[in-house]
C-alpha positions as CSV (number, residue, x, y, z in Angstrom):
1,M,90.9,120.1,83.4
2,L,94.1,122.0,84.2
3,Q,92.3,125.2,85.2
4,V,89.2,125.9,87.2
5,N,87.3,129.1,87.8
6,T,86.4,129.5,91.5
7,K,84.5,132.4,93.0
8,A,87.8,134.0,94.1
9,G,89.6,133.5,90.7
10,I,91.2,131.1,88.3
11,L,93.3,128.3,89.6
12,E,95.8,126.2,87.7
13,G,96.8,122.8,89.0
14,I,99.1,119.9,88.1
15,R,97.8,117.4,85.6
16,H,98.4,113.7,86.1
17,D,97.3,110.8,83.9
18,E,94.1,110.1,85.8
19,Y,93.5,113.3,87.8
20,T,94.4,116.9,88.4
21,V,95.6,118.2,91.8
22,F,95.2,121.7,93.0
23,L,97.5,122.5,96.0
24,G,97.5,125.3,98.6
25,I,94.1,126.9,97.8
26,P,93.3,129.7,100.3
27,Y,89.9,129.3,101.9
28,A,90.2,132.2,104.4
29,K,92.3,135.2,105.0
30,P,95.6,134.6,106.9
31,P,94.6,134.7,110.6
32,V,97.5,137.0,111.6
33,G,97.9,140.2,113.5
34,A,94.5,141.5,114.6
35,L,92.9,138.3,113.1
36,R,94.7,136.0,115.5
37,W,92.0,134.3,117.5
38,C,89.2,135.6,115.4
39,P,86.7,133.5,113.3
40,P,88.1,133.0,109.8
41,Q,87.3,135.7,107.3
42,P,86.6,135.0,103.6
43,A,89.7,134.7,101.4
44,E,90.5,137.6,99.1
45,S,90.1,137.3,95.3
46,W,93.0,137.5,92.9
47,E,93.6,138.7,89.4
48,G,94.8,136.4,86.6
49,V,95.7,132.8,87.1
50,R,96.9,131.5,90.5
51,K,99.3,128.6,90.3
52,A,98.1,125.9,92.8
53,V,101.1,123.7,92.4
54,H,102.7,123.6,95.9
55,F,101.6,122.2,99.2
56,P,100.8,125.0,101.7
57,T,102.5,125.8,104.9
58,R,101.8,123.7,108.0
59,S,99.7,125.3,110.8
60,M,101.7,126.6,113.8
61,Q,102.5,123.6,116.0
62,E,105.0,122.5,118.6
63,V,106.8,119.4,117.2
64,H,107.3,116.7,119.9
65,E,109.8,114.0,119.1
66,D,108.0,110.6,119.0
67,P,110.3,107.8,117.7
68,F,107.4,105.6,116.7
69,Y,105.2,108.1,114.8
70,D,108.1,110.1,113.4
71,K,109.3,106.9,111.7
72,E,105.8,105.9,110.7
73,F,104.5,109.2,109.2
74,Y,106.9,112.1,109.6
75,D,110.1,111.7,107.8
76,E,112.4,114.6,106.8
77,A,110.4,115.3,103.6
78,S,107.2,115.8,105.7
79,Y,108.7,118.9,107.3
80,Q,109.9,120.6,104.1
81,T,106.9,123.0,104.2
82,P,107.4,125.5,107.0
83,V,105.0,126.3,109.9
84,S,103.1,129.6,109.8
85,E,100.1,131.3,111.1
86,D,99.2,131.8,107.5
87,S,98.1,128.3,106.9
88,L,94.4,128.2,106.1
89,Y,94.7,126.4,102.8
90,L,93.2,123.2,101.3
91,N,94.1,120.8,98.5
92,V,91.9,119.1,95.9
93,W,92.4,115.9,93.9
94,T,89.8,115.6,91.1
95,P,89.4,113.0,88.3
96,A,86.9,115.2,86.5
97,K,87.6,116.3,82.9
98,A,84.8,118.9,83.0
99,A,82.9,121.0,85.6
100,D,79.6,119.3,85.0
101,E,80.4,115.7,86.1
102,K,78.8,116.0,89.6
103,L,81.3,113.7,91.3
104,P,81.0,112.8,95.1
105,V,83.4,114.6,97.4
106,A,85.5,113.3,100.4
107,F,86.4,116.1,102.8
108,W,89.3,114.9,105.0
109,I,90.3,116.3,108.4
110,H,93.7,115.2,109.7
111,G,94.3,114.1,113.3
112,G,97.1,115.0,115.7
113,A,95.5,115.7,119.1
114,F,94.4,119.2,117.8
115,M,98.1,120.1,118.3
116,G,99.9,118.7,115.3
117,G,99.5,117.3,111.8
118,F,98.7,118.8,108.4
119,G,96.6,118.1,105.3
120,H,99.5,116.9,103.1
121,E,101.1,114.2,105.4
122,K,102.7,111.5,103.3
123,E,100.0,108.9,104.1
124,F,97.3,111.2,102.5
125,D,96.8,111.1,98.8
126,G,93.8,111.4,96.4
127,A,95.0,109.2,93.5
128,A,93.3,106.1,94.7
129,F,90.1,108.0,95.4
130,C,90.2,109.6,91.9
131,R,90.6,106.2,90.3
132,R,87.3,105.3,91.9
133,G,85.5,108.5,90.8
134,V,85.7,110.5,94.0
135,I,87.2,113.9,94.6
136,L,89.4,114.2,97.7
137,V,89.9,117.5,99.7
138,T,92.4,117.8,102.5
139,I,92.6,120.9,104.7
140,N,94.8,122.7,107.3
141,Y,93.2,124.4,110.3
142,R,94.5,126.3,113.3
143,L,96.0,124.0,116.0
144,G,96.8,124.1,119.7
145,A,96.7,127.5,121.4
146,M,96.3,129.2,118.0
147,G,93.2,127.3,117.3
148,F,91.5,126.7,120.6
149,L,92.5,129.4,123.1
150,A,89.5,130.8,125.0
151,H,90.0,133.8,127.2
152,P,87.9,136.5,128.9
153,W,89.5,139.2,126.7
154,L,88.5,137.3,123.6
155,S,85.0,136.5,124.8
156,K,84.4,140.2,125.6
157,E,85.6,141.1,122.0
158,Q,83.5,138.4,120.4
159,G,80.0,138.6,121.9
160,G,80.6,136.4,125.0
161,V,82.2,133.4,123.4
162,S,85.8,132.4,122.4
163,G,87.8,129.4,121.4
164,N,86.9,126.8,118.7
165,Y,88.8,128.8,116.0
166,G,90.2,125.6,114.6
167,I,86.7,124.2,114.2
168,L,85.4,127.4,112.7
169,D,88.3,127.1,110.2
170,Q,87.0,123.6,109.3
171,I,83.5,124.9,108.8
172,A,84.9,127.8,106.6
173,A,86.8,125.2,104.5
174,L,83.7,123.0,104.3
175,R,81.6,126.1,103.2
176,W,84.3,127.0,100.6
177,V,84.1,123.4,99.2
178,Y,80.3,123.6,99.2
179,E,80.4,126.9,97.3
180,N,83.2,126.0,94.8
181,I,83.5,122.3,94.3
182,E,81.3,122.3,91.3
183,A,84.1,124.1,89.4
184,F,86.2,121.0,90.0
185,G,83.5,118.6,88.7
186,G,82.1,117.9,92.2
187,D,78.6,117.7,93.5
188,R,78.0,120.1,96.5
189,D,75.1,117.8,97.6
190,R,77.3,114.8,98.0
191,I,80.0,115.9,100.5
192,T,81.1,113.3,103.0
193,V,83.2,114.6,105.9
194,M,85.7,112.2,107.2
195,G,88.6,112.2,109.7
196,Q,90.7,110.1,112.1
197,S,91.6,110.7,115.8
198,A,91.3,114.4,116.4
199,G,90.1,114.6,112.8
200,G,87.3,112.2,113.7
201,M,86.5,114.2,116.8
202,S,86.3,117.2,114.5
203,V,83.8,115.3,112.3
204,Q,81.8,114.5,115.4
205,T,81.8,118.2,116.2
206,L,80.7,119.2,112.6
207,V,77.8,116.8,112.6
208,S,76.8,118.1,116.0
209,S,77.0,121.7,115.1
210,P,74.1,123.9,113.7
211,L,76.7,125.8,111.6
212,T,77.1,122.9,109.1
213,K,73.4,122.4,108.4
214,G,72.8,121.3,104.8
215,M,76.4,120.9,103.8
216,I,77.1,117.3,105.0
217,Q,75.6,114.2,103.3
218,G,77.7,111.5,105.0
219,A,80.2,111.1,107.8
220,I,83.2,108.8,108.4
221,L,84.7,108.7,112.0
222,Q,87.8,106.7,112.5
223,S,89.3,105.9,116.0
224,C,87.8,108.8,117.7
225,L,84.4,108.0,119.3
226,G,85.0,107.8,123.1
227,L,87.9,110.2,122.9
228,S,85.5,113.1,122.9
229,Y,84.7,114.7,126.2
230,D,82.7,117.8,127.1
231,H,84.9,120.9,127.5
232,S,82.9,123.8,128.9
233,L,83.5,127.4,127.8
234,E,83.9,128.3,131.5
235,K,86.7,125.8,132.0
236,A,88.4,126.8,128.7
237,V,88.2,130.5,129.6
238,A,89.8,129.8,133.0
239,E,92.6,127.9,131.3
240,G,93.1,130.8,128.9
241,Q,93.3,133.2,131.8
242,E,95.9,130.9,133.5
243,I,98.0,131.0,130.3
244,S,98.0,134.8,130.2
245,D,98.8,135.0,133.9
246,N,101.7,132.6,133.5
247,L,103.0,134.8,130.7
248,G,102.4,138.1,132.6
249,V,100.7,139.8,129.7
250,Q,98.4,142.7,130.4
251,S,96.3,143.1,127.3
252,L,94.8,141.2,124.3
253,D,97.0,143.3,122.0
254,E,100.1,142.1,123.9
255,L,98.8,138.5,123.8
256,R,98.3,138.7,120.0
257,T,102.0,139.7,119.4
258,L,103.5,136.7,121.3
259,P,105.3,134.0,119.3
260,L,104.1,130.5,119.5
261,E,107.1,129.5,121.6
262,K,106.1,131.9,124.4
263,L,102.4,130.8,124.2
264,M,103.3,127.2,124.5
265,E,105.5,128.1,127.5
266,G,102.6,129.7,129.2
267,A,100.3,126.8,128.3
268,G,102.8,124.2,129.5
269,P,101.2,123.5,132.9
270,I,97.8,123.0,131.2
271,I,99.2,120.7,128.6
272,M,101.0,118.6,131.2
273,R,97.8,118.3,133.3
274,G,95.8,117.3,130.2
275,F,98.2,114.6,129.2
276,A,98.4,113.3,132.7
277,T,94.6,112.8,132.8
278,M,94.3,111.6,129.2
279,E,92.4,114.8,128.3
280,L,93.6,116.8,125.3
281,P,94.6,120.3,126.4
282,F,93.1,122.2,123.4
283,T,89.8,120.8,122.1
284,P,86.4,122.1,120.9
285,V,84.4,123.8,123.7
286,I,80.6,123.9,124.3
287,D,80.2,127.6,123.4
288,G,76.6,127.9,122.3
289,R,77.8,128.8,118.9
290,V,79.7,125.9,117.4
291,L,78.4,123.4,119.9
292,Q,75.0,123.8,121.7
293,E,75.6,120.7,124.0
294,G,78.0,118.0,124.9
295,Y,78.9,115.2,122.5
296,N,77.1,112.4,124.3
297,A,74.0,114.5,124.9
298,A,73.9,115.4,121.2
299,R,74.3,111.7,120.3
300,D,71.7,110.4,122.8
301,E,69.1,113.1,121.9
302,G,69.6,112.6,118.2
303,H,70.9,116.1,117.7
304,V,73.4,115.2,115.0
305,A,73.3,115.3,111.3
306,E,70.7,112.9,109.7
307,V,73.1,111.2,107.4
308,P,74.7,107.7,107.0
309,Y,77.7,107.0,109.2
310,L,80.7,104.8,108.7
311,I,82.6,104.4,112.1
312,G,85.2,102.2,113.6
313,S,88.4,101.6,115.6
314,N,91.6,99.7,115.6
315,L,92.5,96.6,117.7
316,N,95.4,98.3,119.4
317,D,93.9,101.8,119.4
318,I,94.9,104.6,121.7
319,A,94.2,104.0,125.4
320,V,93.8,100.2,125.0
321,D,95.1,98.3,128.0
322,P,97.3,95.4,126.6
323,E,96.5,93.2,129.5
324,A,92.7,93.7,129.1
325,L,93.1,93.1,125.4
326,A,94.8,89.8,126.2
327,R,91.7,88.9,128.2
328,G,89.5,89.6,125.2
329,E,88.4,93.0,126.4
330,R,88.3,96.1,124.2
331,G,88.9,99.8,124.9
332,K,86.5,102.7,125.2
333,V,86.8,103.7,121.6
334,Y,85.6,100.3,120.5
335,H,82.6,100.4,122.9
336,A,81.8,104.0,122.0
337,V,81.2,102.8,118.4
338,D,78.4,100.7,119.6
339,A,77.0,103.5,121.7
340,W,77.0,105.9,118.7
341,A,75.5,103.3,116.4
342,E,72.8,102.4,118.9
343,A,71.8,106.0,119.4
344,R,71.5,106.5,115.7
345,V,69.4,103.4,115.2
346,N,67.1,104.7,117.9
347,H,66.7,108.1,116.3
348,S,67.1,107.7,112.6
349,D,66.5,105.5,109.6
350,D,70.0,106.3,108.2
351,R,72.3,103.3,108.5
352,V,75.5,103.0,110.5
353,Y,78.3,100.8,109.3
354,A,80.9,99.8,111.9
355,Y,84.3,98.3,111.4
356,D,87.2,96.7,113.4
357,F,90.7,97.1,111.9
358,V,92.7,94.2,113.3
359,R,95.6,93.8,110.8
360,Q,98.9,93.4,112.8
361,L,101.1,95.5,110.5
362,P,104.3,93.8,109.4
363,G,107.7,95.1,110.5
364,N,107.4,95.2,114.3
365,D,105.1,94.3,117.1
366,A,103.0,97.5,117.2
367,G,100.0,95.6,115.9
368,A,96.9,97.4,114.6
369,F,98.0,100.7,116.3
370,H,96.3,104.0,116.4
371,S,96.4,105.5,112.8
372,A,97.5,102.2,111.2
373,E,94.5,102.0,108.9
374,L,95.4,105.3,107.2
375,W,98.0,103.6,104.9
376,Y,95.2,101.2,103.8
377,M,92.2,103.5,103.3
378,F,94.3,106.0,101.3
379,G,96.1,103.4,99.2
380,T,99.6,104.7,100.1
381,L,101.2,101.5,101.4
382,D,104.2,102.0,99.0
383,R,105.2,105.1,100.9
384,C,105.4,103.1,104.2
385,W,108.7,101.6,105.5
386,R,107.0,98.4,106.4
387,P,107.4,95.2,104.3
388,M,103.8,95.2,103.1
389,T,102.6,92.0,101.4
390,E,100.3,91.3,98.5
391,A,97.7,90.5,101.1
392,D,98.1,94.0,102.6
393,H,97.6,95.6,99.2
394,A,94.5,93.5,98.6
395,L,93.2,94.7,102.0
396,S,93.9,98.2,101.0
397,E,92.0,97.8,97.7
398,R,89.0,96.3,99.6
399,M,88.9,99.2,102.1
400,L,89.2,101.8,99.4
401,D,86.3,100.2,97.6
402,Y,84.2,100.2,100.8
403,W,85.1,103.8,101.7
404,T,84.5,105.2,98.2
405,N,81.3,103.3,97.8
406,F,80.0,104.8,101.0
407,I,81.0,108.3,99.8
408,K,79.2,107.7,96.6
409,T,76.0,106.1,97.8
410,G,75.8,106.1,101.7
411,S,76.5,102.4,101.7
412,P,79.9,100.7,101.5
413,N,78.6,97.7,99.6
414,G,79.2,97.1,95.9
415,P,80.0,94.5,93.3
416,G,82.7,91.9,94.2
417,L,82.8,92.8,97.9
418,P,81.8,90.8,100.9
419,H,78.5,92.2,102.1
420,W,78.8,94.7,105.0
421,A,75.7,94.6,107.0
422,P,74.6,97.8,108.8
423,W,74.9,97.8,112.6
424,A,72.0,96.2,114.4
425,Q,73.4,95.1,117.8
426,P,76.6,95.6,119.9
427,G,79.6,93.9,118.3
428,D,78.4,94.2,114.8
429,R,81.5,94.9,112.7
430,M,83.1,94.4,109.4
431,V,86.5,93.0,110.4
432,F,89.5,94.2,108.4
433,D,92.5,91.8,108.3
434,V,94.6,90.1,105.6
């Protein structure tokens, strides 16, 4: 299936032995000029055949040097695609040979603290999913100040609310997939949303939002529960006002013409305050549109999507105190998995499957660090600099089987796998190690 006929036009992808990949598919208009800080608008149609053979641009982001994560995930090749405000594109890997195969779909949202990352990072790939009969979709969305700025001028323009543009992008991409994935051999009624870190927080936002009703049939949240915190519209608007005051701009038109570098300069004090208090500076806000209430309230009241969940964390995840870990204690992300699972058990018959990734990755003493599981659940260990063993590859195969089984059926269990019992009490976990 080299070509597909979407609602916007015909796409031609790249055929591999076991799958076809379609890269850089526009799911919304470029959010530039007057559309900067506006909800995403439907992508325009095209005539003829559009070649979908190159990864898209990366969303505008300020790149901070991080020796550990730069070595781990972001080598020179990762930055070959430029950054641009014109970045609302997605990628599809499909094993389907025809449009009527009704295959399950994994909708992946990348992490990066809502300030960095992109949908074609080198650890992401759909080949292993395709070999297991699952379509993978990865997306870009607006980041940082471009994706989450709230401001009185914007609220006045947009019916009293502003911010959450990056989440609205994700919802637009999800809707595009819901409306077009059948052309790729997918089943619109079997879409599992999944993400890690800020991507997992995004999934938590999507399952808590009324705007996604009917489009989600399963959810996977990796290393994120417990990182979410309630960000009020009032606070976000005040922060946006502080940014424009710092920059000395006098109008929304003037603000919309500023380059990212100037915006980040104005946002600097807010970013530094956020990092000092372990609160991300640009995050989803409770605006009454995307989010009606806070994350914990939605969880505890059962106001989240009634679907199966697969959730978990890593042993050395973010904000884990090494001394506490040495005493046998775990961090807030670990405990938040139990809180989420318990709330779901109290409100729903849908099962929750919890995991604990504890593999101490070879190569250094970083352990089971935040994001370490990505190499394994995407099956891309050969792209990693670390001296992976046969046991690591076996662990990756096992995790891929569990993840794709869950995407197919709502349960990770299947032939040849150790049984993964659903969560029933605090501490219930499938432990992943070699």
